[in-house]
N, C-alpha and C positions, 0 to 999 in steps of 0.2 A: 140439181142436184138429189139423183133419190139416192133411196140404200138398195142395195143387191140384195133380189131375193132371199128367202131362210129355206134352203133344199132339206128335202126328205132326208130319213135314213139311208135308202134304198137308190137315191141318186149319188150321194155323197160315198156309198156302197161302189156307185155302178164306175164310176170315175177314180177312184180308187182301185179298182178290183185288177187293172195289169200290175199294179206293185209285184204282184204275187207272182208272177211269171217273170219279171226283171229278178227276184229277189232267190227265184230258182236257179238263172245263171248266176248271180254275185254267191250264193253257197254255195253252188257246190264249186267255184273257182275258188272259193278261200279257205272249204274245207276240204280241198282236193289240188289247186295247183303243185303248194308243194311236196306231197304225197309223189305227184310223177314230176316233178322236174329230180326226185332225188329218187328214182327208180331209174331213169334214163340216166344217172350219172350224175346229177351236180353233186359236191361237196354243200356240210354246213354251210361254210364259209359264200359261196357261190349261191346259196338261195338269196338273199336279201334280194343282192343285183339281179336276179332274173328279174324279180316282184316288182323291180322300179318300172316295169312296164305300166303294172293300174293308176300310181299315179301320175305317167308324165301325159300318158294319154288322157286321163280325166282333164290336166291344166292346160292340154291346147285343144281337148275339143271340147269340153262345157261351155267356155264361155260363145265361143264359131257359133255355136247351136243355139245358146240362149240371144245374141244378135239375129242373127237369123231368124231364128223363130217368134218373135219382135217382131219382125219385120215381114212375116208371112201369114196371108191371105185365102184360101182358098174352098174350094166346094166344103172340103174335109176340115176346114177350122185354120186354124195355127197351129197348136204344137200337136196335133193330132198325127199329120203327116209322117213329122218323125217320132213315136209311137211310132207307128207302122217299119218305116224302114232300116231304125235301130232294132225292131223286133226281128225282123226278115235276116239279118247281116249278125246277130247273136247267133238265131236257131243254125247258121252254117258251122256256124268257130265254135258251138258246141258240137258240133257230130264228129271236126276235125280234130279240137285236140286230145281228146282221152288214146286217138289213133295214128300219134304223131312217133313216126321214127325214130326220129333224134333227138335230144334235148334243147339244139336251138330252131326246131321248127314247132314245136312245144313252145315254146318262151317266146318266136313271130303269132305264136297261134294267141297268147295270151294276150298279145299288143290289139292284135284285131277283135277280139273276145272283150274285151274293158272299152276298147273305143267305142263299141257298137253296143254295149248296153249303157255305157253314158250318153251315147243319140239319145235312144229311150226317154233314160232316167232326166235327164235335167229337165226337158221340158211337162215333164211330171210335175214335179217341186210349182214352177210356175205354173201348172191348172190349174194348181189347189190355187194359189194367191186369188186366179182370171177369176174360177166359178165362184169362190165361198165370199160373204163380208169379215169383216175383221174379227165377227166374235164366232162367225165358225171354221175358223184356220186351225186355231187349235187343234179341233175337234178333229178336220181336217185332214191334217198330217199326225195325228194319232190313229186315225185310219189306214194312210200308207202304214204304218207300223206294224199295225194291228196285221196286213198282209206280208208285207215284209217278213212280220216273224214265222205266222203262219206259214210260207212259200219257204220259208229255210228250215222250218221242225222239218220235213217231207225231204226239202233236197238234201240238209245231212244226214236223216238217217238210210238214206236208199243202200248206202254201202254196208253198210251192216244189216238193214233188211236185202237184201239181195242175196249176202251171205248166209244168212238163217234158210233162207229157202233153196239153199244147196249151189248157187252161183259160186264159182271159184275167186279166194279172194287173192290166192297166190300164181302167181306166174311166174316164169321165166325170167334172166335175168334182163334188162332194159324192156319189157315188155310189161304193162298197163293193165292189173287185174282186169280180170269179164265186170267184176263187181262196180266198180269206177267207168267202164266203156256204158257198160247198159241204166248208170244212172244218167250220165252224160248225155245220151238217147234218148230218156224218159223226161228229164229237163225241156229237153228244146223243143219236145212236141206241148206241152206244159206251160212254155214261153208265150210263144209262138198261139197259142189258142185264148190264156188271157189279157195278153197286149189286143191283138183284137176284137176282144169283147171290150172295152173298153172305148174302141175306135168307133164301133159304131152301135153301141147303146150312150151315148154319150153326144150332147151336142156343145160350144163353144158361144160365148158374149163376143160379139164381131169390133175390130180397135175402137169403136164411136160409140157402142153400144159402153163398150168399161171406160171412155172418157168421160159419159155421163152420169156415171154414179157418184159417190160422196166420197167414197177411199179413193179415189183416183190420181190422189196427192197426201203424200202421209201428213202428219199434225207437225207441229212448229218444231218438238223436243226429237224428234230424230232430223233435225234441221241437216243437209249435206255439211259436211266435213272441207275447212277452211283447206287448202292446197294449200300449207304450209313447207317451211326451207328453204335451200338454197336454190340460186336459180336452176332453169332446166339442166343447161350446160353444165353444170357445177354437178349437178343430179348425176346425169351421165358419166362423167368419168370418177364420180366417186361408184361409181357401182362397178365400171369397168375395171378401175385399178385396185378394187376390194377383192374380187374374181379372181386378177392379175398374183394377187398380193397370197393368198388365199392356196393357191394354185402349188404357186410358190414353196411356201409355208411345208403342202404338205411334201414335195418331191423333198426337198432338204432332210425334212423328218421322216423321210421313205413310207411314210403313211402309207395305207391299204389303197389299196388306186376306187375304193367306192369315193373315197372323200373325194373325189372329184367333181362328182356332181351338184356337194354344195358346191364350190367354186365356179361351173356353171350354170349354175343360176343365178346364179350376183350379178355374173356377164353377159346371159341370156337377157337379165332385167336390163343394163345399162340399154342395151343392146336393143330394144324392143322399145324405152325412149326414146331413142335416135329414131328411132326407125319410122312411131310416131309423129316427129317433130319433124318430118322431113312431109309427111302426107298431107295431104287436105284434111283441112277438119271435118269432113263427110265420112271417109275412109269407114271403114269397119275398126283398122286397126288402134287408130286414132282414138273413135268412138269410146272401141275399150279400154283401150288408157285414161283416157278423160275420166271414166265414168270409176273404174277403177281410184286416181285419186282425189275422188271428189264423194267418194263412198260418204254418204250418213254416220254420224259419232254410231250409233246403235249396230252396226257394220263393224268399226273397223276395231268395238272393244269386242264384240262377241268373234272376233279373230283367234285374241289368246285363248277361249275358249274352247275352238275348235278345233285349233293347233293342239295343245294338252292331250284331248279328248282324242284324234283320232293317233295319234301316235301310240297312243297305248292300246289304239284298237292294231293298226297297224305289228306292233309288236307282238299281240294277242295271235294275228291271226299267220305271222311266220314261222314261231316257233313252237308253237302250243304242241303241236304233234311230237318236236324234238324231244321238246320236255314230257311229257303227260309216256311216250314209247322211252325213253331211258329213267324217267324217276320213276315210274309205276310199274313198266311191261319190262323192265332191269333189258330192256337191247334197240341198238341203232341199229344196227343189219338189216336193209330194207326188203330184204329177203327175204327173211327170218319170219315164223309166224307169229312170234312176239309182238316182233316190230306190227307186223301188218294187223290185230288183235286191237297195238296200242293204238295206231289211226284209226283204226273202225270204231273206239271209243270214243275220240275226239271228234272223231262225225256226232258220236252221241253227245256230245257236250256239247256240239255247236247247236245242233238242232233243238236239247235244250236248253241253251240260255232265248236262242230265238224263239222258243215257247213261250218260254216265261216273259220276253219282253211280247211278246200276244196277249198274252192277261193284262200282263202292266199297259198295256193301251189301252183297254177299259177304266182300268183305276188312274191314269196319268191325266186324264182332264177333272176327274173330282180332286185329282192334291191342286190342281193348278185354280179350280173354285175357294179352293182353305184358303189355299197357300200362295197363288201367286207362280208368274211365268218362272221367275231365277229362283226359288228357295227348294222349287217343286224338282229343277234342274241340279238343283247346286244336292243334295238329298239324293237323287237316284246317280250323280257322276259318285257322289263319297259309296254307296253300295255296291258300285261295279267294282271302285278299289279296293276294297274288304274283301269281294270277290276273288280281285286277281293275284293277291298277295296271300288270302288262303289255299291259295293251292300249292305252296309249298309246303304247308305246314297239314298237310291233307295225306294219309298214311295209304287208308283203302282209295281205288281206285272211284267203286260206287259211290264217296262220299264227296265226288270231285263236283256230283248232281248237286250240293246243295249251294258251290261255292258262283255255281253257271245261273241263280237266283239273281243276285248284286249285280252277277253282266248284264244279265237280260233286260232288268229294270235300266241300267244304262245307256244303255241298245236302242231302249225303245224311246227315252227321254234324249239323245243325240241326235234320232232320227226324227223327232217332231219338234221339241221347244223351240231350238234353235229357229228353225224353219219360222215356227209363229212369233216371234220375235223380230226376227230380218222382216217375213212381210210384211208386219205394219209398214216398218217404215222407208221402203220404196217407191216410187209414182210405181201405176200400174204399166203407164207404157217401158218402163222398163226392166218388167218383173223376170221377165226369159235373161237380160243380160249380166242383173245384177247377181240370179239366182247363180248365171254358174262362177262369176266374178267369186260370190259364196265360196266356188268349187275351190278359187288360188286355197284358204284356208285350211281344207278337207285336203287336197293332195299335195302340200307342202311340207304340211311333218308327215305324210308319208316318202315323199324322197328322202328326207331328213332319217327319218328311219329306216328306209332302204339302205341308205348310201352310211351314216353311223354306224350301225346296227352290230354288222357284223367284227368291224373293230374293236365296239365295245364289249363285244362280248371274250372275244379272244385276247384284249389286254385289259380289263376291270374288273369283270363277270366272271373271270374264273375257267370261262369255256362253257359254262351251266347254260341253257335258253332256261332252266329253271328262277330263272338271276333276271331275265332279259323279263317276264311276266311281272317277279315283284317290283323290278323300275315302270312298267304299266302300270300297274295299280298307284304309286305314287301321282303319277303324273296322272290321271284323272282328279286324286286330291285336286293337285293344282292348277286343275281348269273347275271342278268346280268354286275355287274361293274366285276365279275369275269371274264368274257367272256376276258376284254381287259388283262390281263394277258395269255394270248394262243398264242402261237407260228401262227404268219399269213403271211408264205410263201408260205402255201396251200392255195391263196387264187386266185385260178387260174380256171381258167372254161372254 
């Protein structure tokens, strides 16, 4: 067995550069999807339901793409063909979304856009695990965070910059402003160019080469967990009954219809277990379900960290525009100049936290050397929690930029350190499928947020979007505590 060669700075740069483009598309979606939906007539209560496309497509697409890329080998490698397919589809979706004539076409385009981004993004995560030794992986994921932050700065600022240069920032009822449309066009071009750079400037190890390296199998501390619990048939029945009971309770209490998504998730998992049981053990669904149930202890404990982290992020992405426009700019009318000024300022804030994330990506490897992976991640998550909660107590919108420092550090950490912990705990032959399964713990909290936040806002949070952001901040504090349960042997750089 031999160690993987240590790659140079520029080799790592080239292999991560495509994330600059991916984040252009992701940031434009995050900063402007709610604005587009509200412009096309969506109410505040409807917006979370329309956002459900984003996590649901990731839940379905990423494990499948990971499974397929693990088993793909072409003259272009195993991951790079997926980079390119996703790039082309994402480019087309970015051109269509701001020109959607109706709300439902915009919502449908978001499904296509997010699915396409996921086709490219999931193999990029596995790509770092493939190419880099355990010692260099934290730096590789930090480099991805740097490009994510850098790309998102420009993408989030684009409507604000275009308005500064005289591009129309308001439009007739039901029309998306030119500032948003032109930003999406520019983002489409950048995304395709950046991913193409990585595709044509890098090479990949073949499956045989990966199997020959000494990190092909994880260390004993990351051994697969035991498949515990009731027998398979009982487990299937349990999840199906749980889904039905939740649906009945929601109907009985006349709960928000979005809560049915939670009931559907429980029932769908029961169906998935049943289907996997009927299929041959070599079938894709059976393999994915088997790997899910036998995932390493590290991954099981990281699941809770990811749940509370991404619940907070999704709350921020959905409600920051409404919170800032209503609280700091005094308007909820999507056609008013004040609302659109506030929405543009949210773009600046999102660009700012991504800018701080790019800087944090340079600092995080140093933090890890001094404090280790777990404590570094805890500190960064708590900084993000303070940042979100502080939005409620700052009056001058310009000072909201200070809040974004903490959010930026949390964002950079969420995009790098969990993957550094995870990649050391899974075998190289299953890197893609486990990265895809890990995405479950990103999208499930987003589905929970999309399903429950509208109900919580109306029922418990007084209809004040800013209270949702405070809830998100508290969620990041809980995520930080959960980090301490993750095994620490992999804290080596």
